[in-house]
N, CA, C and O atoms as a DFTB+ gen file, in Angstrom:
628 C
 N C O
     1  1     111.346      73.014      92.311
     2  2     110.329      73.764      92.580
     3  2     109.027      73.775      91.597
     4  3     109.299      73.867      90.400
     5  1     107.816      73.703      91.907
     6  2     106.747      73.546      91.101
     7  2     106.142      74.897      90.957
     8  3     106.431      75.854      91.676
     9  1     105.303      74.913      90.003
    10  2     104.434      76.171      89.813
    11  2     103.578      76.577      90.962
    12  3     103.293      77.726      91.299
    13  1     103.183      75.365      91.556
    14  2     102.299      75.365      92.857
    15  2     103.016      76.171      93.966
    16  3     102.368      76.954      94.660
    17  1     104.337      75.993      94.143
    18  2     104.982      76.737      95.144
    19  2     104.995      78.103      95.030
    20  3     104.682      78.826      95.975
    21  1     105.404      78.615      93.720
    22  2     105.354      80.038      93.530
    23  2     103.907      80.660      93.619
    24  3     103.779      81.756      94.165
    25  1     102.804      79.994      93.099
    26  2     101.383      80.514      93.312
    27  2     101.166      80.525      94.884
    28  3     100.737      81.534      95.443
    29  1     101.451      79.468      95.511
    30  2     101.310      79.422      97.127
    31  2     101.817      80.545      97.741
    32  3     101.109      81.226      98.482
    33  1     103.258      80.877      97.452
    34  2     103.882      81.853      98.282
    35  2     103.389      83.133      97.931
    36  3     103.233      84.013      98.778
    37  1     103.117      83.298      96.647
    38  2     102.444      84.662      96.270
    39  2     101.109      84.898      96.811
    40  3     100.762      85.988      97.265
    41  1     100.450      83.981      96.763
    42  2      99.123      84.145      97.500
    43  2      99.345      84.458      99.068
    44  3      98.726      85.375      99.607
    45  1     100.175      83.723      99.705
    46  2     100.460      83.990     101.029
    47  2     100.976      85.529     101.226
    48  3     100.532      86.221     102.143
    49  1     101.864      85.969     100.375
    50  2     102.175      87.330     100.396
    51  2     101.123      88.320     100.113
    52  3     101.189      89.450     100.596
    53  1     100.275      87.993      99.444
    54  2      99.079      89.131      99.304
    55  2      98.281      89.034     100.314
    56  3      97.664      90.049     100.638
    57  1      98.101      87.881     101.018
    58  2      97.255      87.721     102.243
    59  2      97.920      88.558     103.389
    60  3      97.199      89.170     104.177
    61  1      99.209      88.592     103.485
    62  2     100.021      89.231     104.457
    63  2      99.872      90.761     104.372
    64  3      99.756      91.485     105.360
    65  1      99.889      91.208     103.013
    66  2      99.604      92.481     102.668
    67  2      98.387      93.086     103.146
    68  3      98.316      94.157     103.750
    69  1      97.373      92.275     102.812
    70  2      95.979      92.594     103.122
    71  2      95.705      92.706     104.563
    72  3      94.918      93.544     105.004
    73  1      96.409      91.786     105.375
    74  2      96.277      91.799     106.791
    75  2      96.839      93.132     107.360
    76  3      96.291      93.632     108.342
    77  1      97.924      93.730     106.770
    78  2      98.357      95.026     107.191
    79  2      97.788      96.125     106.643
    80  3      97.665      97.184     107.259
    81  1      97.369      95.919     105.332
    82  2      96.719      97.028     104.528
    83  2      95.455      96.500     104.142
    84  3      95.411      95.863     103.089
    85  1      94.330      96.669     104.872
    86  2      92.969      96.056     104.521
    87  2      92.533      96.650     103.298
    88  3      91.718      95.981     102.664
    89  1      92.857      97.671     102.848
    90  2      92.282      98.358     101.821
    91  2      93.010      98.171     100.445
    92  3      92.639      98.681      99.388
    93  1      94.185      97.301     100.630
    94  2      94.838      96.882      99.391
    95  2      94.014      96.181      98.434
    96  3      93.276      95.291      98.856
    97  1      94.040      96.481      97.107
    98  2      93.490      95.776      96.079
    99  2      94.495      95.620      94.942
   100  3      94.781      96.550      94.188
   101  1      95.027      94.366      94.858
   102  2      95.820      94.077      93.717
   103  2      95.116      93.578      92.485
   104  3      93.900      93.389      92.432
   105  1      95.874      93.398      91.599
   106  2      95.194      93.246      90.243
   107  2      95.771      91.812      89.540
   108  3      96.912      91.397      89.745
   109  1      94.965      91.260      88.840
   110  2      95.368      90.076      88.123
   111  2      95.285      90.437      86.456
   112  3      94.803      91.511      86.095
   113  1      95.693      89.647      85.683
   114  2      95.522      89.879      84.260
   115  2      94.661      88.839      83.599
   116  3      94.376      87.725      84.038
   117  1      94.293      89.403      82.451
   118  2      93.388      88.421      81.765
   119  2      93.974      87.676      80.337
   120  3      94.927      88.154      79.722
   121  1      93.437      86.741      80.010
   122  2      93.991      86.037      78.891
   123  2      94.442      87.118      77.732
   124  3      95.479      86.964      77.087
   125  1      93.615      88.145      77.555
   126  2      94.067      89.042      76.464
   127  2      95.170      89.716      76.730
   128  3      95.909      90.045      75.802
   129  1      95.479      90.050      78.093
   130  2      96.676      90.924      78.475
   131  2      97.835      90.000      78.240
   132  3      98.843      90.470      77.713
   133  1      97.793      88.677      78.591
   134  2      98.823      87.661      78.658
   135  2      99.183      87.787      77.014
   136  3     100.316      88.082      76.633
   137  1      98.283      87.575      76.275
   138  2      98.563      87.659      74.749
   139  2      99.255      88.678      74.308
   140  3     100.187      88.561      73.513
   141  1      98.812      89.874      74.841
   142  2      99.471      91.186      74.485
   143  2     100.958      91.275      74.817
   144  3     101.836      91.779      74.118
   145  1     101.076      90.719      75.957
   146  2     102.679      90.667      76.489
   147  2     103.204      89.749      75.649
   148  3     104.242      90.204      75.168
   149  1     102.944      88.586      75.224
   150  2     103.566      87.606      74.380
   151  2     103.686      88.298      72.729
   152  3     104.633      88.111      71.965
   153  1     102.573      89.049      72.472
   154  2     102.941      89.466      70.991
   155  2     103.809      90.627      71.272
   156  3     104.845      90.593      70.608
   157  1     103.690      91.691      72.093
   158  2     104.449      92.764      72.011
   159  2     105.915      92.434      72.280
   160  3     106.800      93.074      71.713
   161  1     106.169      91.510      73.080
   162  2     107.548      91.036      73.448
   163  2     108.234      89.940      72.687
   164  3     109.385      89.533      72.851
   165  1     107.332      89.530      71.829
   166  2     107.601      88.193      70.842
   167  2     108.271      87.167      71.536
   168  3     109.334      86.676      71.158
   169  1     107.549      86.788      72.722
   170  2     107.938      85.559      73.448
   171  2     106.836      84.688      73.727
   172  3     105.678      84.977      73.426
   173  1     107.199      83.556      74.335
   174  2     106.049      82.663      74.789
   175  2     106.271      82.535      76.434
   176  3     107.303      82.099      76.945
   177  1     105.400      82.881      76.975
   178  2     105.544      83.048      78.342
   179  2     105.424      81.642      79.022
   180  3     104.594      80.871      78.541
   181  1     106.159      81.240      80.077
   182  2     106.079      79.943      80.704
   183  2     104.702      79.702      81.535
   184  3     104.180      80.666      82.096
   185  1     104.151      78.482      81.604
   186  2     102.776      78.201      82.150
   187  2     102.916      78.879      83.643
   188  3     101.954      79.542      84.031
   189  1     103.916      78.767      84.389
   190  2     104.107      79.343      85.794
   191  2     103.761      80.710      85.983
   192  3     103.087      81.131      86.923
   193  1     104.356      81.547      84.844
   194  2     104.216      82.892      84.626
   195  2     102.826      83.405      84.451
   196  3     102.336      84.318      85.114
   197  1     102.192      82.691      83.433
   198  2     100.807      82.893      83.095
   199  2      99.788      82.549      84.400
   200  3      98.818      83.231      84.729
   201  1     100.204      81.470      84.973
   202  2      99.181      81.153      86.130
   203  2      99.453      82.129      87.454
   204  3      98.534      82.386      88.233
   205  1     100.628      82.582      87.612
   206  2     100.808      83.604      88.477
   207  2     100.120      84.905      88.349
   208  3      99.583      85.431      89.324
   209  1     100.121      85.426      87.202
   210  2      99.653      86.774      86.732
   211  2      98.114      86.703      86.559
   212  3      97.396      87.701      86.624
   213  1      97.656      85.427      86.330
   214  2      96.020      85.198      86.123
   215  2      95.210      84.925      87.516
   216  3      93.999      85.031      87.707
   217  1      96.298      84.520      88.486
   218  2      95.460      83.765      89.700
   219  2      95.907      84.732      91.033
   220  3      95.242      84.679      92.068
   221  1      96.882      85.457      90.931
   222  2      97.578      86.117      92.280
   223  2      97.366      87.596      92.102
   224  3      98.128      88.141      91.304
   225  1      96.555      88.266      92.642
   226  2      96.484      89.798      92.534
   227  2      97.531      90.507      93.070
   228  3      97.325      91.228      94.047
   229  1      98.972      90.383      92.424
   230  2     100.076      90.982      92.890
   231  2     100.301      92.374      92.382
   232  3     100.965      93.195      93.015
   233  1      99.783      92.601      91.324
   234  2     100.084      93.830      90.597
   235  2      99.600      94.951      91.582
   236  3      98.545      94.906      92.215
   237  1     100.413      95.840      91.616
   238  2     100.394      97.073      92.659
   239  2     100.789      96.860      93.898
   240  3     100.749      97.772      94.724
   241  1     101.238      95.591      94.216
   242  2     101.638      95.342      95.639
   243  2     103.137      96.087      95.887
   244  3     103.913      96.361      94.971
   245  1     103.351      96.328      97.170
   246  2     104.629      96.988      97.373
   247  2     105.098      96.177      98.657
   248  3     104.351      96.033      99.625
   249  1     106.297      95.692      98.607
   250  2     106.920      94.950      99.537
   251  2     108.471      95.081      99.700
   252  3     109.062      95.553      98.729
   253  1     109.179      94.741     100.748
   254  2     110.507      94.927     100.977
   255  2     111.197      93.429     100.499
   256  3     110.601      92.351     100.476
   257  1     112.435      93.646     100.176
   258  2     113.292      92.662     100.088
   259  2     114.681      92.881     100.726
   260  3     115.274      93.942     100.536
   261  1     115.149      92.003     101.396
   262  2     116.521      92.121     102.106
   263  2     117.423      92.211     101.094
   264  3     117.639      91.155     100.498
   265  1     118.093      93.320     100.682
   266  2     119.072      93.254      99.632
   267  2     120.536      93.647      99.914
   268  3     121.447      93.167      99.240
   269  1     120.754      94.507     100.898
   270  2     121.994      94.991     101.459
   271  2     122.305      94.669     102.816
   272  3     121.437      94.328     103.619
   273  1     123.386      94.756     103.065
   274  2     123.950      94.563     104.592
   275  2     123.473      95.840     105.256
   276  3     123.714      96.955     104.793
   277  1     122.663      95.580     106.559
   278  2     122.132      96.651     107.348
   279  2     123.372      97.388     107.970
   280  3     124.423      96.791     108.205
   281  1     123.197      98.608     108.200
   282  2     124.183      99.508     109.034
   283  2     123.246     100.207     109.933
   284  3     122.027     100.043     109.984
   285  1     124.022     101.062     110.680
   286  2     123.240     102.025     111.592
   287  2     122.276     102.954     110.950
   288  3     121.307     103.370     111.585
   289  1     122.494     103.289     109.747
   290  2     121.485     104.226     109.187
   291  2     120.489     103.681     108.132
   292  3     119.528     104.317     107.699
   293  1     120.832     102.451     107.783
   294  2     119.815     101.545     106.819
   295  2     119.719     100.340     107.086
   296  3     120.716      99.691     107.405
   297  1     118.493      99.798     107.009
   298  2     118.120      98.438     107.434
   299  2     118.617      97.389     106.345
   300  3     118.671      96.197     106.648
   301  1     118.938      97.779     105.231
   302  2     119.287      97.005     104.293
   303  2     118.134      96.498     103.193
   304  3     118.461      95.923     102.155
   305  1     116.826      96.765     103.526
   306  2     115.843      96.440     102.735
   307  2     115.381      97.469     101.699
   308  3     115.194      98.660     101.946
   309  1     115.207      96.835     100.431
   310  2     114.820      97.809      99.299
   311  2     113.379      97.331      99.081
   312  3     113.026      96.152      99.103
   313  1     112.558      98.443      98.857
   314  2     111.066      98.095      98.534
   315  2     110.754      98.249      97.131
   316  3     111.256      99.171      96.489
   317  1     109.946      97.397      96.596
   318  2     109.534      97.292      95.067
   319  2     108.074      97.373      95.135
   320  3     107.322      97.083      96.065
   321  1     107.808      97.853      93.892
   322  2     106.259      97.641      93.521
   323  2     106.049      96.909      92.321
   324  3     106.499      97.182      91.208
   325  1     105.236      95.841      92.688
   326  2     105.067      94.839      91.470
   327  2     104.273      95.371      90.451
   328  3     103.164      95.792      90.780
   329  1     104.647      95.443      89.173
   330  2     103.915      96.294      88.034
   331  2     103.176      95.337      87.190
   332  3     103.203      94.118      87.358
   333  1     102.513      95.958      86.269
   334  2     101.472      95.575      85.599
   335  2     101.807      95.357      84.079
   336  3     102.977      95.518      83.732
   337  1     100.859      95.000      83.147
   338  2     101.108      94.833      81.878
   339  2     101.671      95.910      81.083
   340  3     102.610      95.647      80.333
   341  1     101.208      97.098      81.156
   342  2     101.650      98.289      80.388
   343  2     103.120      98.472      80.826
   344  3     103.936      98.749      79.947
   345  1     103.514      98.349      82.047
   346  2     104.930      98.571      82.525
   347  2     105.712      97.458      82.167
   348  3     106.842      97.755      81.779
   349  1     105.426      96.237      82.186
   350  2     106.253      95.256      81.618
   351  2     106.380      95.501      80.080
   352  3     107.528      95.518      79.636
   353  1     105.506      95.662      79.349
   354  2     105.819      96.090      77.957
   355  2     106.765      97.287      77.714
   356  3     107.731      97.267      76.952
   357  1     106.338      98.385      78.504
   358  2     107.190      99.507      78.236
   359  2     108.568      99.192      78.632
   360  3     109.441      99.415      77.794
   361  1     108.911      98.705      79.787
   362  2     110.221      98.420      80.212
   363  2     111.086      97.511      79.246
   364  3     112.268      97.783      79.033
   365  1     110.518      96.530      78.724
   366  2     111.104      95.702      77.921
   367  2     111.278      96.004      76.244
   368  3     112.003      95.335      75.508
   369  1     110.492      97.101      75.841
   370  2     110.561      97.440      74.571
   371  2     110.951      98.909      74.460
   372  3     111.078      99.248      73.284
   373  1     111.168      99.834      75.304
   374  2     111.319     101.294      75.365
   375  2     112.627     101.625      76.119
   376  3     113.358     102.545      75.750
   377  1     112.861     100.953      77.040
   378  2     113.937     101.314      78.018
   379  2     115.012     100.419      78.379
   380  3     114.748      99.219      78.437
   381  1     116.332     100.867      78.662
   382  2     117.287     100.064      79.183
   383  2     117.068     100.184      80.521
   384  3     116.652     101.252      80.971
   385  1     117.341      99.005      81.408
   386  2     118.013      97.821      80.999
   387  2     116.937      96.751      80.410
   388  3     117.298      95.609      80.125
   389  1     115.758      97.136      80.263
   390  2     114.664      96.149      79.828
   391  2     114.953      95.498      78.543
   392  3     114.883      94.277      78.404
   393  1     115.314      96.405      77.496
   394  2     115.317      95.922      76.019
   395  2     116.587      95.042      76.136
   396  3     116.486      93.965      75.549
   397  1     117.534      95.226      76.649
   398  2     118.743      94.152      76.777
   399  2     118.296      92.968      77.518
   400  3     118.396      91.825      77.073
   401  1     117.772      93.291      78.728
   402  2     117.407      91.976      79.514
   403  2     116.454      91.019      78.851
   404  3     116.598      89.801      78.954
   405  1     115.471      91.585      78.163
   406  2     114.668      90.834      77.531
   407  2     115.369      89.832      76.491
   408  3     114.995      88.661      76.444
   409  1     116.353      90.291      75.690
   410  2     117.266      89.623      74.890
   411  2     117.987      88.442      75.584
   412  3     118.270      87.383      75.024
   413  1     118.239      88.746      76.829
   414  2     119.030      87.813      77.718
   415  2     118.085      86.878      78.389
   416  3     118.619      86.088      79.167
   417  1     116.684      86.796      78.240
   418  2     115.955      85.878      78.713
   419  2     115.174      86.453      80.130
   420  3     114.588      85.680      80.888
   421  1     115.244      87.650      80.322
   422  2     114.690      88.276      81.479
   423  2     113.476      89.032      81.110
   424  3     113.361      89.590      80.019
   425  1     112.516      89.045      82.087
   426  2     111.344      89.990      81.835
   427  2     111.255      90.813      83.138
   428  3     111.652      90.382      84.221
   429  1     110.776      91.869      82.977
   430  2     110.614      92.911      84.082
   431  2     109.498      92.478      84.985
   432  3     108.595      91.790      84.510
   433  1     109.489      92.786      86.103
   434  2     108.376      92.528      87.015
   435  2     107.950      93.586      88.058
   436  3     106.794      93.774      88.436
   437  1     109.181      94.325      88.513
   438  2     108.902      95.361      89.602
   439  2     109.804      96.537      89.474
   440  3     110.918      96.457      88.957
   441  1     109.294      97.630      89.958
   442  2     109.998      99.029      90.080
   443  2     110.578      99.066      91.453
   444  3     110.062      98.404      92.353
   445  1     111.528      99.740      91.635
   446  2     112.052     100.293      92.707
   447  2     111.305     101.343      93.500
   448  3     111.458     102.493      93.090
   449  1     110.547     101.176      94.528
   450  2     109.845     102.364      94.962
   451  2     110.573     103.424      95.592
   452  3     110.030     104.481      95.914
   453  1     111.905     103.150      95.796
   454  2     112.705     104.281      96.221
   455  2     113.180     105.290      95.122
   456  3     113.744     106.345      95.411
   457  1     112.896     104.866      93.762
   458  2     113.023     105.813      92.652
   459  2     114.541     105.650      92.050
   460  3     115.016     106.576      91.393
   461  1     115.207     104.583      92.264
   462  2     116.759     104.537      91.911
   463  2     116.550     104.190      90.373
   464  3     117.534     104.368      89.655
   465  1     115.564     103.789      89.874
   466  2     115.526     103.519      88.355
   467  2     116.174     102.182      88.088
   468  3     116.523     101.926      86.936
   469  1     116.372     101.267      89.106
   470  2     117.170     100.127      88.876
   471  2     115.948      99.022      89.005
   472  3     115.523      98.670      90.106
   473  1     115.465      98.547      87.835
   474  2     114.385      97.653      88.071
   475  2     114.637      96.195      88.490
   476  3     115.792      95.772      88.543
   477  1     113.615      95.441      88.779
   478  2     113.675      94.093      89.034
   479  2     113.135      93.162      87.996
   480  3     111.980      93.273      87.585
   481  1     114.004      92.200      87.547
   482  2     113.481      91.194      86.512
   483  2     113.740      89.814      87.127
   484  3     114.505      89.586      88.064
   485  1     112.985      88.923      86.456
   486  2     112.999      87.363      86.532
   487  2     113.439      86.787      85.332
   488  3     113.121      87.199      84.217
   489  1     114.240      85.744      85.584
   490  2     114.853      84.744      84.480
   491  2     113.788      83.880      84.088
   492  3     113.249      83.187      84.950
   493  1     113.370      83.825      82.755
   494  2     112.157      83.167      82.378
   495  2     112.572      81.553      82.030
   496  3     111.729      80.658      81.993
   497  1     113.864      81.368      81.809
   498  2     113.992      79.911      81.333
   499  2     114.026      78.663      82.284
   500  3     114.536      77.578      82.004
   501  1     113.400      78.996      83.450
   502  2     113.373      77.919      84.357
   503  2     111.921      77.731      85.238
   504  3     111.108      78.655      85.272
   505  1     111.740      76.772      85.765
   506  2     110.444      76.630      86.631
   507  2     111.034      76.875      88.009
   508  3     110.402      76.561      89.017
   509  1     112.202      77.417      88.064
   510  2     112.915      77.977      89.372
   511  2     113.445      79.463      89.025
   512  3     114.654      79.682      89.098
   513  1     112.596      80.431      88.667
   514  2     113.006      81.778      88.172
   515  2     113.836      82.292      89.160
   516  3     113.462      82.186      90.328
   517  1     114.971      82.868      88.885
   518  2     115.808      83.582      89.690
   519  2     115.259      85.119      89.583
   520  3     114.590      85.540      88.640
   521  1     115.668      85.885      90.732
   522  2     115.140      87.277      90.664
   523  2     116.368      88.334      90.759
   524  3     117.177      88.340      91.687
   525  1     116.383      89.217      89.672
   526  2     117.705      90.195      89.678
   527  2     117.245      91.465      89.716
   528  3     116.104      91.780      89.379
   529  1     118.151      92.283      90.146
   530  2     118.200      93.744      89.902
   531  2     119.077      94.000      88.647
   532  3     120.141      93.409      88.468
   533  1     118.612      94.833      87.867
   534  2     119.546      95.009      86.729
   535  2     119.773      96.759      86.824
   536  3     118.834      97.555      86.851
   537  1     120.999      97.078      86.859
   538  2     121.503      98.352      87.078
   539  2     121.343      99.164      85.675
   540  3     121.889      98.724      84.664
   541  1     120.630     100.279      85.646
   542  2     120.347     100.892      84.319
   543  2     121.797     101.519      83.786
   544  3     122.104     101.456      82.595
   545  1     122.628     102.110      84.760
   546  2     123.849     102.600      84.304
   547  2     124.727     101.877      83.578
   548  3     125.342     102.429      82.666
   549  1     124.920     100.518      83.876
   550  2     125.867      99.686      83.348
   551  2     125.492      98.335      83.002
   552  3     126.324      97.516      82.613
   553  1     123.856      97.996      83.176
   554  2     123.396      96.799      82.762
   555  2     123.800      95.645      83.783
   556  3     123.401      94.494      83.610
   557  1     124.575      95.992      84.812
   558  2     125.119      94.833      85.659
   559  2     123.797      94.220      86.295
   560  3     122.906      94.913      86.786
   561  1     123.782      92.795      86.222
   562  2     122.834      92.077      86.814
   563  2     123.332      91.530      88.281
   564  3     124.387      90.910      88.412
   565  1     122.527      91.807      89.268
   566  2     122.885      91.290      90.465
   567  2     121.507      90.520      91.052
   568  3     120.394      91.009      91.242
   569  1     121.987      89.107      91.276
   570  2     120.901      88.116      91.669
   571  2     120.442      88.570      93.298
   572  3     121.238      88.718      94.224
   573  1     119.126      88.723      93.364
   574  2     118.561      88.978      94.364
   575  2     118.199      87.801      95.435
   576  3     118.379      87.879      96.651
   577  1     117.617      86.632      94.682
   578  2     117.455      85.555      95.274
   579  2     117.413      84.454      94.116
   580  3     117.161      84.743      92.946
   581  1     117.646      83.354      94.499
   582  2     117.560      82.165      93.418
   583  2     116.380      81.730      93.071
   584  3     116.371      81.039      92.052
   585  1     115.236      81.938      93.665
   586  2     114.000      81.654      93.148
   587  2     112.912      82.446      93.671
   588  3     112.995      82.896      94.814
   589  1     111.798      82.683      92.874
   590  2     110.765      83.495      93.002
   591  2     109.910      83.220      94.192
   592  3     109.424      84.166      94.812
   593  1     109.697      82.006      94.545
   594  2     109.013      81.565      95.640
   595  2     109.585      82.075      96.808
   596  3     108.831      82.553      97.655
   597  1     110.877      82.053      97.008
   598  2     111.649      82.519      98.169
   599  2     111.454      84.034      98.465
   600  3     111.300      84.531      99.581
   601  1     111.492      84.751      97.134
   602  2     111.283      86.123      97.357
   603  2     109.887      86.601      98.072
   604  3     109.730      87.501      98.897
   605  1     108.950      85.736      97.509
   606  2     107.441      85.938      98.049
   607  2     107.429      85.660      99.517
   608  3     106.940      86.421     100.352
   609  1     107.958      84.606      99.752
   610  2     107.965      83.903     101.005
   611  2     108.850      84.885     102.147
   612  3     108.462      84.874     103.315
   613  1     109.803      85.557     101.837
   614  2     110.675      86.359     102.600
   615  2     110.328      87.690     102.561
   616  3     110.929      88.419     103.351
   617  1     109.418      88.240     101.757
   618  2     109.209      89.410     101.515
   619  2     108.653      90.353     102.945
   620  3     107.883      89.926     103.805
   621  1     109.131      91.390     102.914
   622  2     108.850      92.195     104.153
   623  2     107.672      93.145     103.875
   624  3     107.593      93.724     102.792
   625  1     106.758      93.308     104.843
   626  2     105.673      93.992     104.545
   627  2     105.665      95.201     105.718
   628  3     104.764      96.039     105.734
C-alpha cells in the first residue's frame, strides 16, 4: 500500500460524508500543528500520516466501522469521531490507554461516539498502518482492520 491509497480512500470517505451531510466541514492540520504533535509526543511522524492530516479534512468526521457480529438488536457497527491535534496529544500524554499505546508505537486517532471510552489507534511503524481499538479497562488491543485505507474505503456513513 502506498501513501496515495490512504489519501485517496480518505478523500473518498470525506466526499461520501459531504454527500450525506452537505454542511459537514472537516479540518486539516498545519505544519505548526504537526510539529506540536511530534514535539509533545516525542516522535517522528511518518510521511503518510503527515500527508493525511495536512491534505484530507477528516478531523471531526463521524463514521461507522463494522466491528461486531450483528444480531437482532444490534447491527454490529461502531461509530467513531476522527479527532484533532489537542485530542491526540491529550490521549497520548494524559490518559490510558493512550500513554501505554504510544510507548508501543500506536497513536490515537478517534473516539468512540457511543461513549465507551475505548479509543481507536493506528500502528505507526508501517506504510500499511493497522487500526486497533484499545480497551481502557485492561489495555487489550483488538485489531479492527489490517490497514487504514481499508477502514476509510469500508466506512459506513
